[in-house]
ZAFIPA-761223 format. One record per residue: y, x, z negated of N, C-alpha, C, CB in turn; residue in three letters. Coordinates in steps of 0.05 Angstrom, whole numbers, plus 5000, padded with zeros to 4 digits. Atoms other than C-alpha are relative to their C-alpha. Glycine has a CB too. Layout:
N
YXZYXZYXZYXZALA/...
end
This chain:
347
499150005027893609872178503050045000498650204983UNK/497249954999900510112199501449795018500650285009UNK/498450204988903309442222502850034987498849714995UNK/497349985012910609322204499649984970501949785010UNK/500649985029910209532132502049834984500150294991UNK/498350175016912709022083499650064970499349715005UNK/500449925027911609412020501650254994497150044993UNK/498549765007914210041986498250244997501749964975UNK/501549755001912110781985500050114972501050215020UNK/500149875027909711081920498150235001499249804978UNK/501849775000907011771916499950114971500850225019UNK/500349895026904212001849497950225002499349794979UNK/501749774995901212691852499049985028497750014979UNK/500650074972901512541925498849735002498350215013UNK/500950285001900311811910502249835012499249904971UNK/497950154986904011311956499549715001500450115027UNK/500150294993905610581963502349965019500249814975UNK/497850044981909710362023500649705002499250115027UNK/499250284996913609712030502549995016500249854973UNK/497750014981918509522085502549894985499349835024UNK/497450095011925909432066499950014970500749725010UNK/500249985028924609671997500350294992497449894989UNK/499949725009923510311957497550145009500350014970UNK/502449844997918710881970499950194977499950145028UNK/500149835024916211261910498150235006499049844976UNK/501849774997913411971912499950134972501150205021UNK/500349875026910512261848498450255004498549804979UNK/501349754994908812991853501150224981500450085029UNK/499149805019909713641817502550145010497850214996UNK/497649884989914913951864500749865025499650305004UNK/499150144977919113661919500850195023502249814994UNK/499149814979921214291957497650115015501650214988UNK/502449914986914414331992500850055029497749794998UNK/499549954972914814652060497849865016500050315007UNK/502150174988911014082093499150095027501049725001UNK/500849924973911114392162497650204999502450135014UNK/502249815002906214922136497549884990500850234982UNK/502450145010901414412107498949815021500749854975UNK/501350184982896414012146499949734986497150105008UNK/499850255014898713342118498149795012502849895000UNK/501850214992893412802121499349834976497350125013UNK/500450175023893912242070498049785007502749884991UNK/502150194995887311882077498050014976498550065027UNK/499950264986883911412063502449844990497549854997UNK/497850175006889710922066498949724993502149995023UNK/501150265009888410272028502149795000498850034971UNK/498150225000891609592032499349824976499849845027UNK/500350185023892709141972502349805002500050154973UNK/498150214998896308481984502550075016500949914972UNK/497849924983900508772040501250264994502049795000UNK/499049745008902009412004498150225008500550014969UNK/501649774992899510102023499750204977501250135026UNK/500549825022896310561972498350245008498549844977UNK/501649764996893911271976500050164974501050175023UNK/500249825024891411721919498050215007499249844974UNK/501549764990888312411925497250034989501550234993UNK/502649955012881912321885497749995020499549794978UNK/502350014981877412121943500050255017500249755019UNK/499949754985879812731982498750234984502950075007UNK/501249795017877713161922497050005002500949974971UNK/503050014999870512911923499150065029499049724992UNK/500749934973870412971999500050305004501849865021UNK/499949714998872613691994497650134988502550114986UNK/502449895013866813831947497549955018499649894972UNK/502250064982862013481995499950205023500349715011UNK/499849814977864513932051499450284992502849985013UNK/500249725008865014582012497550084985502450074983UNK/502349935018859314541962497349915010500649894973UNK/502650124992854014111995499450055030500049704995UNK/500549974971854614102071500750285009501749805016UNK/499049734994858414772074500950025029497850214995UNK/498950024973861614542139501549745002497750025022UNK/498750264997866113982164497949785001501750005026UNK/502050225002862513322149500049845026500749824976UNK/500450174976859712972210497449844995499750185026UNK/502350185003854612422218498349995025500949714993UNK/501950024977848512342262500449735014497150034991UNK/499750254984849711832318502349834991497449845000UNK/497750165008856411622289502450184998499549854973UNK/497549845002863411892299502049844983501250055029UNK/498350135019867911732241502850125001498950034971UNK/497249904999875511782250500950074972501849785012UNK/499349945028876211752174499050274991499049784981UNK/501149745007871512342165501550235013497050015009UNK/498549794987875312742216502650064986500649925029UNK/497549965015881812632178499550124973501549734998UNK/500649885026878612782111499350295002497749854987UNK/500749724995875913432140502550185002498450025025UNK/497549844998883213662148500950094972502249845013UNK/499449925027883613712072503049994994499050294994UNK/497150045004890613422066500850024971500849745011UNK/499449985028890113441990497950184987500149724986UNK/501849815012887114011949500349994970500550295010UNK/499949995029885514121876502350174990497450104988UNK/497849845007891014641876502749855002500150255018UNK/497550164998896114091891500649854975499749805023UNK/499650145026895413831820499050184978498649725000UNK/500849835022894814171753497249944990501949984976UNK/502850025008887814291726499649814977498950274993UNK/500250185023889213901663500349705007502050074978UNK/499650284991890513271705497649885014502549995017UNK/502350114986883813201738497450124989500250055031UNK/502749915006876313261726498349945024498949864974UNK/501950054979871013331779497450144995501150085028UNK/502649895004863613471780498149895021498949944972UNK/502050114982857513381824497250094991500550095029UNK/502749935008850013371812498149775005499950074971UNK/502050214996843612971816500549784979497150114997UNK/499250235016844312271788497949934979500449765019UNK/501850045023840312341725501649884977498750274991UNK/498750105024841812011658501650224986498049874981UNK/498749785013843712691632502750065013498250255000UNK/497649944985848812801687502149784995499550035030UNK/498150225006851912111675501350044973498549735002UNK/498949965027852712261601501950244999497750044980UNK/498349774998855712931618502849925010498850225018UNK/497550094989861112601660501549834979499649835025UNK/498850185020862412061607501250164977498049804990UNK/499049845023863212571551502450175009497850184989UNK/497949824990867613021594502749855003499250135026UNK/497550154996872712481614501049884974499549785021UNK/499050105026872912211543501350224985497649894984UNK/498849775014874312901516502650095012498050235000UNK/497649904986879413091569502249805001499250095027UNK/497950204996883012431579499949774981499749895028UNK/500450235017880511961525499649755016502349974980UNK/500450224981878211511582497049955004501350065027UNK/502750084992871911131603500149955030499149754984UNK/500250044971869511061674499849705006497650145012UNK/500150274990870510411712498049975022502749915009UNK/501750024976865510581767497250104996501350155022UNK/502649875002859610981741497749804998499950184976UNK/502250205004855510371720499449855025500849814977UNK/500450154975856310061789498450155021502649915011UNK/501449834980852810641824496949974997500850294997UNK/502950014999845410681843498950264988498949955029UNK/500849765013842911181792497050055004500649994970UNK/502849914995836511551812500050315000498849885026UNK/500149715001834512281799499950135028497750094984UNK/500149894972833512361875502749985014497949865016UNK/497450044987840612141891502050214989501149724994UNK/498149795007846612611889502849884998499950235020UNK/497350125004853712451863502150215000500049854973UNK/497549845001860512761875502149814987500950105028UNK/498350175017865512491824502650144993498549914975UNK/497549895009872812581806501649794986501750115024UNK/498150175013877912281759502750154999499149924971UNK/497249895003885512391761501449824979501549995028UNK/498750155021889512191700502750134994498350014974UNK/497349915005897012231690501449804981501650035026UNK/498250165017901711981635502650154998498749954971UNK/497449865001909112131635502149814988500950095028UNK/497750155012915511911599502650125009499850014968UNK/497449904995922811971615501250114974501949775012UNK/498749905025927112371566501449784985502050225007UNK/498650235013931111731553499149755014503150045002UNK/500950254988928811021564502249885017499249804978UNK/498150144984932110641620500549724988499049985029UNK/499450275009935309961608498249805015502949935004UNK/501450224987931509321624502149825012498149844980UNK/498050154985935508951677499149715003500650125027UNK/500750284995935708221695498049975022502649845007UNK/501950054978930007941737501649925025498049774992UNK/498750074975931907891810498150025023502550185005UNK/501750034976929207821881498950265010501649865021UNK/501249794985924408281916498349875023498150194982UNK/501350134976922508041987499249714994497650165009UNK/500550285004923007321965498749924974498349905021UNK/501250065026919907371896501650124977497150104998UNK/498649895023923207461828498150194985501049784981UNK/501649805015920808091792501750124978498950225019UNK/498749865021922508501731501150275010498150054976UNK/498849744992927109111739500850164976502449955019UNK/498749825019929309711699501850195015497850154983UNK/498249814988934610231711502650034985500649915028UNK/497349955012942110331699502149845016500750305000UNK/497650114988948409941712502150225002501049754984UNK/497849814999954910281728501050074972502349895017UNK/499049905026957910701672497950014978502349824990UNK/502249975019951110801640500550254983497350025014UNK/499749775018950511291582499150265014498449964974UNK/500749744988950112031601497150074997501750224988UNK/502849945005943212091570498249875020499249924972UNK/501550144980940511571618500550125028500749705001UNK/499449894974944111871678498750275004503050025004UNK/501449744999940912541661497149975009500150144973UNK/502850054991934212211678499750015030499149734989UNK/500150044971936112171752501450235014501349735007UNK/498849814982937512681806500149885028498450285001UNK/499750114973940212451873498950205020503049935006UNK/501149824979936312741932501749975025497149935006UNK/498150044979940612421986500849705000498750085028UNK/499150274996944611802002501550005027501949904976UNK/498950004973945811712077501249735007497950085020UNK/498950264995947110962078498849814980499349905029UNK/501150205019945610312040497149955004501649755002UNK/502850044994938710312072498450265002499649845025UNK/501349744997937111062071500950184978500750125028UNK/499449845023937011412004497550074984502149864982UNK/502349925017932511761953501150114974498250215015UNK/499349895027932911931879497550084986501649794984UNK/502249905016928512311831500449924971499950315003UNK/500050065028926712061762498750244985498549744994UNK/500949775016926012641713498249904977502450164989UNK/501850075022920312631662499950234980497249935010UNK/500349795021918713031599498050215009499149884974UNK/502049814991913013371637500950125027497349865004UNK/499449884974912813741704500049795022498150225007UNK/500250214980911813071739502749895008498249784990UNK/497650124990917212761782499449755015501550205019UNK/500350264986917812051807502349985021500049764981UNK/498050014979921512021874499949735014499650235020UNK/499850274987924011361902501550035026501549814980UNK/498949964973925411351976500349735014498250195017UNK/499450264987928710752010500550055030502449874987UNK/499749974971928110682086499149745014498550245011UNK/500950224983927410152140498050105022502449875014UNK/501849894980923210622183497249904997500150314999UNK/502850085000916210412203498450245010499549755018UNK/501349754993912211062202497550034984501950244996UNK/502349935015905911382176500850124973498150195016UNK/499449875026905411642104500850295004497649974982UNK/499349724996905512352130502850035011498050125021UNK/497349984989911912222170502149934979500249815023UNK/498250065021915211892110500550244982498949764983UNK/499849785018913812492067501650235013497350104991UNK/498549794986916412982120502949935002498850045028UNK/497250104998922712562130501450044973500149715009UNK/498949975026923912562055500950284995498049914978UNK/499349725005923813322051502250095019497550175005UNK/497949924981928013412114502749904992499349915028UNK/497450125008933412932091501150124974499749694996UNK/499249885026933513242021501250285006497650034981UNK/499049734994934513942051502749995014498050155017UNK/497550024985940113712097502349884985499549845025UNK/497950155014943913302047502050194986498849814979UNK/497949835011950613622027501749854980501750115022UNK/498550155019953213071982499350074971499749705004UNK/500449955028953213051906497149934992502049854982UNK/502750055010946313101874500149894971498350255000UNK/499750105027949112861807500249705000502650124986UNK/499950295002948112141786502649934985497549884985UNK/497350045010955411941776500349744984502050005023UNK/499550235017958411421729500049745016502650034985UNK/499950244984959610931785497449935015502350025021UNK/502650054987952410991811498449814983498550275004UNK/501850185014947110481792497150045010500949705004UNK/502849964994939510471792498549744994498850244985UNK/501550255004934709881800497250045011501449765013UNK/502849944993927109981800498249784990499150284989UNK/501850215009921609451797498050114979498549885023UNK/502349955017916609451739497649985018499949804975UNK/502450004982910009621773497550014982500150245019UNK/502550005015903009481748497849895018500149844974UNK/502350104985896409431787497550164993500650025030UNK/502749885005889009591782498349925024498849904972UNK/501450064976885309641848497550175003501850035025UNK/502449854993878409861873499649985030497549914984UNK/500450004971876910061945497350115006502250165014UNK/502649914991870210141979500250075030497849794995UNK/499949914972869610542044497349965014500950305001UNK/502650094989864010162077499350135026499949715003UNK/500649874974864810512144498550264997502750055015UNK/501549755005861811132112497249954990501550184981UNK/502650055012855910792080497749985020500149734984UNK/502350014982849010862110500050205022499849735012UNK/499949804979851011452152498750264991503050055008UNK/501449755007846612072153501850245007497350025016UNK/498249764997850412722143498550225015500950104972UNK/501249784985848913262194499750244982501850075024UNK/500549765016845913882164499149954972502450175000UNK/501050065027843213532103497849785002502449904982UNK/502050215002837813052080501149744989497650104984UNK/498850225015842812552053501449805018501950114981UNK/498550224989845711882072502049914979498149765009UNK/498050095019852111632039499249724991502950005012UNK/500850265012850111061993502449844990498050044977UNK/497650135010856810911960502450195005499849934970UNK/497549844997864011141975502249824989500450095030UNK/498050185013869110831927502250164986498549834979UNK/497749885013875810971895501549784985501850155020UNK/498350185015880210641842502850104998498849954972UNK/497249925005887710641830501149814980501650005027UNK/498850165021890610391765502750134992498149994975UNK/497349885002898110501761501949814985501150065027UNK/497950155015903910291715502550175001499149944971UNK/497449875001911310451719502049804987501050085028UNK/498050185014916610171671502450164991498649864976UNK/497549885008923110341636499550244981501749804986UNK/500749775018919510841589498750235014498349904977UNK/501549804986915211211638497849885018498750204981UNK/502250114983908611111674497450134995500850025029UNK/502649885002901311261681498449945025498549884975UNK/501850034977896111351735497250084992500950175024UNK/502849935003888511331729498649935026498849844975UNK/501550044975884211411791497350144998501750095024UNK/502649884997876811531801499149995029498049864981UNK/501250014973872911691864497250104998501750185020UNK/502949925000865511761878498849985028498449834980UNK/501750014976861111931937497150034989500750225022UNK/502849985008853811771920498350015025499249764982UNK/501849974977848411991968497149954992500350285013UNK/502850035005841111831974498450145023499249704999UNK/501649874980835412152013499749835025497250064988UNK/500250144975835211972086497149955007501450165023UNK/502650064989829211622115499550185024499749705007UNK/500549834977825812072166500549855026497250114999UNK/499650124974828011932237497550025017502450135015UNK/502650014986821811712276500549975030498349774990UNK/499950024971821311842351497250005011501750245013UNK/502750024989815311702397498249844981498950275006UNK/501450165020812811132353497049975007501249724997UNK/502950024996805211122344498949784984498750274993UNK/501250235014802010462328497050044998500649735016UNK/502849925003795410752306498949884974499650315000UNK/501150145024791610282259497550144991499449705007UNK/502349845010787110832232500150044970500050275014UNK/499950015029788910682160499949704993502550144988UNK/500250295007788110032120502349845012500149984969UNK/498050184988791609462155499149714998500450085030UNK/500550295002791908702159500149885027501949864980UNK/500150144974790008262218500549704995497350045014UNK/499550295002792707552228499349875027503049954994UNK/500350174976790507022278501649744995496949945006UNK/498350245003795406462290500449885028502850074988UNK/499550134974796305952346502950025007499149714999UNK/497349984990802406002389501649754990500050025030UNK/498150215009808305592361499249884973500249795021UNK/500750105027804705482295501250194979496950004997UNK/498649855021807605712229498150144980501849824985UNK/501949895020801305872190497550115015499149784980UNK/502449894987795506332211497549864991499750304994UNK/502650135008788406072211497950214993499049835023UNK/502049795007785106742199501650254991498150065024UNK/498849755010787107362158497850184990502149944978UNK/501949805011783207992144501550254993497750055019UNK/498949745007785308602106497750205001501450004972UNK/502149804997781309212126500650244983499650085030UNK/499649785019780809702069498250245007499649924972UNK/501849784992775010102098498749935027497750044978UNK/501150034973770810162161497349855000499650275013UNK/502650135001764709752139499749775019499549904971UNK/500150224982766509172185500650085029502049784992UNK/499449904973768009602246497550085015502050234999UNK/502249904983763409772304500050304998500349915030UNK/500449715001760610472301499250105027497950084978UNK/500849884974759810932362497150065001501750255006UNK/
end
């Protein structure tokens, strides 16, 4: 997945998009995180038209699977999952985002539980689910669910700039030209500017949320990008003020994606009676000259595992059917279904 990246990085509440020779965006509550003390693991990483997307909702439901259901690191019978091993590191926690920005729940997949989720997300976020109806609802199945919802505005709207090129395509831009009004320049804090290809800036919002744009030519993992961002910010000794001669140019962004983690499906979880039936996540994001929004859902639905049979016993001591057919023929010439022992020889 980490070929030469031709997209941009965007982190919103630890949400990222990466694109080569472009911008990288980090959206989080605070930027002075001591990343060396955290076990950073941004998974699962998703690809959408050459762009890389990560959002923390699937990690939230995985944490509940590990902590509340399995009560141990999640492993599978007869299958070693690299993704599961990385998710077990818990690189994103519910404490990494404010409680009013997410909803999560887990329970048996009854109609009552589905209505509970629907009422809760409508009350908390005024939102409807994009994934609940697609799941296999059965009272014997178990669901772990999460929704993350963010809306933010800048104190002052940015200007809409002329359309221009982005890796060979014309796109819409917003930002500031030189000598922009002070109110607009107050929207931006410089994190560092080391060269024309290595810089980062923070967009201030009316809430505690921050949008960080990081530009680099480096080809690294998401974890390494985030560590580099923090290190460069700490080392930078230049002006952090967005000066009159400075300018800003940011693409309008809008996408709505759904991802399914099929490598986890059909795998029996050690220490439980469950098999993962569905593992999905959505990411719906918008960024423009006024602000932005993020809506993401994640779900792990499990079903009862079929018993593992060893030492197979072909004992026809219950009702069965007998066929007689000639070799290489397609239709039998004799069929009998034995429902009782009346046609059998007796001792």
